TILOTOR-721384 format. One line per 8 residues: number of its first residue (from 1); their letters; for each residue z, y, x of N, C-alpha, C. Coordinates in nm, 4 decimals. Example, Ala and Ser with C-alpha at 12.3 -4.5 7.8 and 13.67 -1.06 7.14 Angstrom:
2
1) as) 0.7800 -0.5690 1.3190 0.7800 -0.4500 1.2300 0.7800 -0.3300 1.3200; 0.7080 -0.2250 1.2850 0.7140 -0.1060 1.3670 0.7870 0.0030 1.2900
//
This chain:
117
1) mrkqsgit) -6.2109 0.7029 -2.7455 -6.1315 0.5826 -2.7587 -5.9899 0.6093 -2.7056; -5.8897 0.5646 -2.7795 -5.7491 0.5836 -2.7426 -5.7026 0.4779 -2.6435; -5.6160 0.5164 -2.5511 -5.5624 0.4221 -2.4529 -5.4525 0.3386 -2.5205; -5.4538 0.2093 -2.4974 -5.3537 0.1215 -2.5568 -5.2209 0.1386 -2.4840; -5.1151 0.1280 -2.5589 -4.9813 0.1341 -2.4987 -4.8939 0.0290 -2.5662; -4.7918 -0.0113 -2.4980 -4.7019 -0.1122 -2.5533 -4.6509 -0.2023 -2.4431; -4.5814 -0.3053 -2.4836 -4.5232 -0.3972 -2.3874 -4.6180 -0.5142 -2.3637; -4.6240 -0.5609 -2.2423 -4.7099 -0.6741 -2.2094 -4.6370 -0.8042 -2.2379
9) ltgallam) -4.7089 -0.9119 -2.2382 -4.6490 -1.0437 -2.2604 -4.5483 -1.0755 -2.1502; -4.5822 -1.0435 -2.0281 -4.4910 -1.0668 -1.9160 -4.3641 -0.9848 -1.9311; -4.3780 -0.8605 -1.9689 -4.2606 -0.7756 -1.9897 -4.1729 -0.8272 -2.1024; -4.2357 -0.8739 -2.2090 -4.1594 -0.9288 -2.3216 -4.0849 -1.0550 -2.2802; -4.1505 -1.1426 -2.2025 -4.0843 -1.2652 -2.1567 -3.9666 -1.2340 -2.0650; -3.9844 -1.1407 -1.9735 -3.8744 -1.1026 -1.8841 -3.7586 -1.0428 -1.9621; -3.7886 -0.9618 -2.0619 -3.6822 -0.9031 -2.1447 -3.6074 -1.0119 -2.2219; -3.6802 -1.1095 -2.2754 -3.6146 -1.2183 -2.3493 -3.5284 -1.3045 -2.2574
17) iaiafigl) -3.5742 -1.3283 -2.1344 -3.4944 -1.4057 -2.0387 -3.3668 -1.3309 -2.0036; -3.3764 -1.1999 -1.9814 -3.2572 -1.1196 -1.9508 -3.1595 -1.1213 -2.0678; -3.2091 -1.1088 -2.1884 -3.1223 -1.1121 -2.3075 -3.0584 -1.2499 -2.3214; -3.1324 -1.3567 -2.2910 -3.0779 -1.4925 -2.2995 -2.9642 -1.5118 -2.1990; -2.9794 -1.4616 -2.0757 -2.8727 -1.4728 -1.9765 -2.7490 -1.3952 -2.0190; -2.7671 -1.2760 -2.0690 -2.6537 -1.1958 -2.1155 -2.5850 -1.2665 -2.2320; -2.6632 -1.3228 -2.3227 -2.6059 -1.3976 -2.4345 -2.5301 -1.5200 -2.3889; -2.5848 -1.5917 -2.2900 -2.5176 -1.7098 -2.2356 -2.3829 -1.6719 -2.1747
25) fgvklvps) -2.3816 -1.5662 -2.0942 -2.2559 -1.5219 -2.0340 -2.1556 -1.4824 -2.1420; -2.2029 -1.4122 -2.2422 -2.1142 -1.3712 -2.3516 -2.0545 -1.4899 -2.4247; -2.1374 -1.5874 -2.4577 -2.0909 -1.7050 -2.5313 -1.9894 -1.7842 -2.4496; -2.0083 -1.7911 -2.3199 -1.9168 -1.8678 -2.2352 -1.7865 -1.7924 -2.2067; -1.7905 -1.6593 -2.1960 -1.6726 -1.5822 -2.1570 -1.5863 -1.5359 -2.2750; -1.6448 -1.5192 -2.3913 -1.5705 -1.4658 -2.5055 -1.4482 -1.5502 -2.5422; -1.4537 -1.6849 -2.5444 -1.3335 -1.7616 -2.5791 -1.2134 -1.7336 -2.4875; -1.2387 -1.7116 -2.3582 -1.1283 -1.6808 -2.2662 -1.0653 -1.5471 -2.3007
33) yieyfavk) -1.1468 -1.4495 -2.3352 -1.0940 -1.3188 -2.3726 -1.0232 -1.3228 -2.5079; -1.0687 -1.4078 -2.5981 -1.0001 -1.4235 -2.7266 -0.8595 -1.4785 -2.7037; -0.8456 -1.5767 -2.6121 -0.7125 -1.6291 -2.5800 -0.6249 -1.5216 -2.5162; -0.6819 -1.4399 -2.4289 -0.6071 -1.3315 -2.3658 -0.5511 -1.2364 -2.4717; -0.6343 -1.1957 -2.5655 -0.5878 -1.1042 -2.6695 -0.4880 -1.1717 -2.7633; -0.4993 -1.3040 -2.7824 -0.4013 -1.3769 -2.8627 -0.2651 -1.3782 -2.7932; -0.2630 -1.3984 -2.6611 -0.1361 -1.3963 -2.5868 -0.0747 -1.2557 -2.5927; -0.1568 -1.1526 -2.5762 -0.1054 -1.0159 -2.5870 -0.0461 -0.9914 -2.7253
41) kilstmea) -0.1113 -1.0426 -2.8283 -0.0618 -1.0272 -2.9650 0.0718 -1.0993 -2.9837; 0.0816 -1.2203 -2.9287 0.2071 -1.2959 -2.9392 0.3206 -1.2192 -2.8722; 0.2960 -1.1685 -2.7510 0.4015 -1.0967 -2.6781 0.4411 -0.9677 -2.7494; 0.3449 -0.8941 -2.8032 0.3802 -0.7691 -2.8732 0.4531 -0.7988 -3.0042; 0.4156 -0.9078 -3.0718 0.4852 -0.9466 -3.1947 0.6279 -0.9897 -3.1642; 0.6451 -1.0637 -3.0545 0.7793 -1.1048 -3.0145 0.8672 -0.9835 -2.9839; 0.8099 -0.8867 -2.9149 0.8868 -0.7666 -2.8804 0.9219 -0.6859 -3.0049; 0.8279 -0.6736 -3.0971 0.8532 -0.5985 -3.2201 0.9583 -0.6666 -3.3073
49) agdtkgtv) 0.9600 -0.8001 -3.3052 1.0562 -0.8748 -3.3858 1.1918 -0.8877 -3.3172; 1.2025 -0.8455 -3.1924 1.3292 -0.8551 -3.1201 1.3546 -0.9912 -3.0591; 1.2521 -1.0738 -3.0497 1.2685 -1.2076 -2.9936 1.2820 -1.2072 -2.8416; 1.2596 -1.0944 -2.7769 1.2739 -1.0878 -2.6310 1.4156 -1.0513 -2.5895; 1.5061 -1.0413 -2.6834 1.6440 -1.0043 -2.6521 1.7360 -1.1252 -2.6335; 1.6863 -1.2457 -2.6611 1.7671 -1.3656 -2.6487 1.7692 -1.4202 -2.5072; 1.8099 -1.5456 -2.4977 1.8125 -1.6132 -2.3683 1.6697 -1.6508 -2.3268; 1.6563 -1.6939 -2.2027 1.5256 -1.7343 -2.1518 1.4709 -1.8497 -2.2361
57) rdirvsfd) 1.5569 -1.9441 -2.2677 1.5132 -2.0573 -2.3498 1.4684 -2.0111 -2.4876; 1.5419 -1.9195 -2.5491 1.5046 -1.8677 -2.6816 1.3688 -1.7974 -2.6773; 1.3443 -1.7226 -2.5711 1.2161 -1.6520 -2.5575 1.1027 -1.7528 -2.5459; 1.1214 -1.8569 -2.4676 1.0163 -1.9586 -2.4506 0.9915 -2.0360 -2.5797; 1.0976 -2.0682 -2.6518 1.0825 -2.1391 -2.7796 1.0104 -2.0499 -2.8802; 1.0453 -1.9220 -2.8820 0.9783 -1.8286 -2.9730 0.8299 -1.8177 -2.9397; 0.7971 -1.8116 -2.8107 0.6565 -1.8056 -2.7704 0.5824 -1.9321 -2.8141; 0.6431 -2.0489 -2.7900 0.5783 -2.1750 -2.8276 0.5586 -2.1852 -2.9786
65) rrnsiegv) 0.6556 -2.1363 -3.0547 0.6444 -2.1394 -3.2006 0.5266 -2.0528 -3.2473; 0.5163 -1.9332 -3.1919 0.4042 -1.8447 -3.2275 0.2719 -1.8984 -3.1723; 0.2786 -1.9621 -3.0567 0.1589 -2.0173 -2.9946 0.1015 -2.1323 -3.0776; 0.1863 -2.2072 -3.1453 0.1358 -2.3163 -3.2287 0.0516 -2.2632 -3.3437; 0.0776 -2.1398 -3.3849 -0.0023 -2.0766 -3.4904 -0.1328 -2.0226 -3.4322; -0.1243 -1.9545 -3.3176 -0.2426 -1.8927 -3.2557 -0.3346 -1.9946 -3.1889; -0.2788 -2.1039 -3.1376 -0.3603 -2.2089 -3.0769 -0.4086 -2.1788 -2.9361; -0.3288 -2.1062 -2.8585 -0.3656 -2.0774 -2.7203 -0.3416 -2.2025 -2.6366
73) kevkgddl) -0.4419 -2.2435 -2.5603 -0.4310 -2.3666 -2.4814 -0.3901 -2.3418 -2.3377; -0.4175 -2.2241 -2.2848 -0.3969 -2.1968 -2.1424 -0.2529 -2.1616 -2.1064; -0.1749 -2.1080 -2.1998 -0.0403 -2.0590 -2.1687 0.0603 -2.1263 -2.2610; 0.1657 -2.1781 -2.2017 0.2761 -2.2390 -2.2760 0.4034 -2.1595 -2.2463; 0.5076 -2.1868 -2.3188 0.6337 -2.1171 -2.2989 0.6901 -2.1352 -2.1592; 0.6688 -2.2513 -2.0992 0.7192 -2.2781 -1.9635 0.6442 -2.1970 -1.8578; 0.5260 -2.1463 -1.8908 0.4459 -2.0691 -1.7957 0.4872 -1.9217 -1.7894; 0.5731 -1.8786 -1.8792 0.6126 -1.7380 -1.8844 0.7062 -1.7028 -1.7695
81) eitkegge) 0.6888 -1.5834 -1.7162 0.7812 -1.5291 -1.6167 0.8672 -1.4258 -1.6889; 0.9971 -1.4505 -1.6911 1.0887 -1.3644 -1.7661 1.1846 -1.2992 -1.6677; 1.1824 -1.1656 -1.6625 1.2694 -1.0891 -1.5736 1.3407 -0.9825 -1.6552; 1.4404 -0.9210 -1.5928 1.5118 -0.8108 -1.6564 1.4861 -0.6835 -1.5797; 1.4453 -0.5789 -1.6509 1.4241 -0.4479 -1.5914 1.4880 -0.3435 -1.6804; 1.5810 -0.2715 -1.6255 1.6465 -0.1659 -1.7020 1.7233 -0.2176 -1.8221; 1.7774 -0.3372 -1.8134 1.8552 -0.3921 -1.9233 1.7711 -0.4600 -2.0305; 1.6406 -0.4607 -2.0162 1.5535 -0.5245 -2.1144 1.4756 -0.6387 -2.0491
89) avvtamws) 1.4512 -0.7424 -2.1270 1.3733 -0.8562 -2.0769 1.2255 -0.8192 -2.0755; 1.1611 -0.8506 -1.9647 1.0166 -0.8306 -1.9519 0.9527 -0.9685 -1.9419; 0.8661 -0.9983 -2.0362 0.7995 -1.1283 -2.0413 0.6563 -1.1086 -1.9920; 0.6188 -1.1889 -1.8922 0.4860 -1.1785 -1.8338 0.4198 -1.3160 -1.8321; 0.2940 -1.3176 -1.8723 0.2138 -1.4400 -1.8663 0.0957 -1.4118 -1.7740; 0.0818 -1.4940 -1.6694 -0.0304 -1.4807 -1.5760 -0.1006 -1.6156 -1.5673; -0.2326 -1.6144 -1.5811 -0.3088 -1.7375 -1.5700 -0.4516 -1.7078 -1.5267; -0.5157 -1.8118 -1.4751 -0.6552 -1.8025 -1.4306 -0.7381 -1.9036 -1.5074
97) vkvpmiyn) -0.8618 -1.8659 -1.5319 -0.9550 -1.9537 -1.6021 -1.0837 -1.9603 -1.5211; -1.1321 -2.0799 -1.4976 -1.2604 -2.0983 -1.4305 -1.3597 -2.1469 -1.5355; -1.4606 -2.0636 -1.5613 -1.5590 -2.0930 -1.6648 -1.6913 -2.1310 -1.5979; -1.7364 -2.2561 -1.6142 -1.8658 -2.2930 -1.5572 -1.9784 -2.2217 -1.6327; -2.0667 -2.1577 -1.5578 -2.1741 -2.0815 -1.6205 -2.3069 -2.1597 -1.6157; -2.3683 -2.1647 -1.4989 -2.4968 -2.2316 -1.4819 -2.4908 -2.3105 -1.3512; -2.5223 -2.4363 -1.3577 -2.5294 -2.5244 -1.2421 -2.4038 -2.5128 -1.1571; -2.4089 -2.4537 -1.0370 -2.2909 -2.4433 -0.9524 -2.2325 -2.3023 -0.9519
105) fsacldfv) -2.2637 -2.2239 -1.0504 -2.2143 -2.0867 -1.0627 -2.1057 -2.0836 -1.1689; -1.9857 -2.0359 -1.1306 -1.8727 -2.0275 -1.2232 -1.8154 -1.8876 -1.2207; -1.7550 -1.8496 -1.3321 -1.6843 -1.7221 -1.3399 -1.5353 -1.7525 -1.3333; -1.4635 -1.6857 -1.2443 -1.3189 -1.7025 -1.2310 -1.2526 -1.5774 -1.2888; -1.1737 -1.5961 -1.3920 -1.1095 -1.4854 -1.4613 -0.9588 -1.4941 -1.4421; -0.8952 -1.3836 -1.4052 -0.7505 -1.3763 -1.3915 -0.6976 -1.2840 -1.5008; -0.5983 -1.3331 -1.5756 -0.5421 -1.2563 -1.6857 -0.3937 -1.2330 -1.6627; -0.3444 -1.1165 -1.7044 -0.2028 -1.0825 -1.7011 -0.1699 -1.0116 -1.8318
113) attak) -0.0727 -1.0659 -1.9047 -0.0247 -1.0016 -2.0269 0.1255 -0.9868 -2.0126; 0.1778 -0.8701 -2.0485 0.3199 -0.8441 -2.0297 0.3741 -0.7568 -2.1411; 0.5069 -0.7590 -2.1555 0.5712 -0.6722 -2.2536 0.6159 -0.5404 -2.1913; 0.6005 -0.5264 -2.0582 0.6420 -0.4029 -1.9901 0.5536 -0.2882 -2.0347; 0.6139 -0.1725 -2.0403 0.5381 -0.0546 -2.0836 0.4911 0.0247 -1.9669
//
C-alpha cells in the first residue's frame, strides 16, 4: 500500500487565509502607489516639455493642468516645493498617506517625487 501525500485541510485553509491577507493589503495599497507613479509621470512630462523653466506660478499651473487629466487627489500645485539648483528649477512633491487596513491597523506611506537627477 502506498503512503498518501498532499496538503491537509488545515494547511489549505491557512494558505488561503495568508493569500487573502496579502490580497487585502495589495488592494488597499495599490491605489496610493498608482497616484505616486502618476505624480512622477506628471513631473517627468513637465520637465521634458520645458514647463519647469517658467516662474513658480507657471510651474504650479502646469502641474494643476496635467493633474486634472491624471486625477491625482493627494497632491496639488500649491503643495509643490520649487527650488533652484545649478540654474535649473527642481520641483519636489512630498506627501503622506494613511491607509486603514484592518480594524485599528493602518499603513502609513511617505512618498517623494522630484525632477532632480
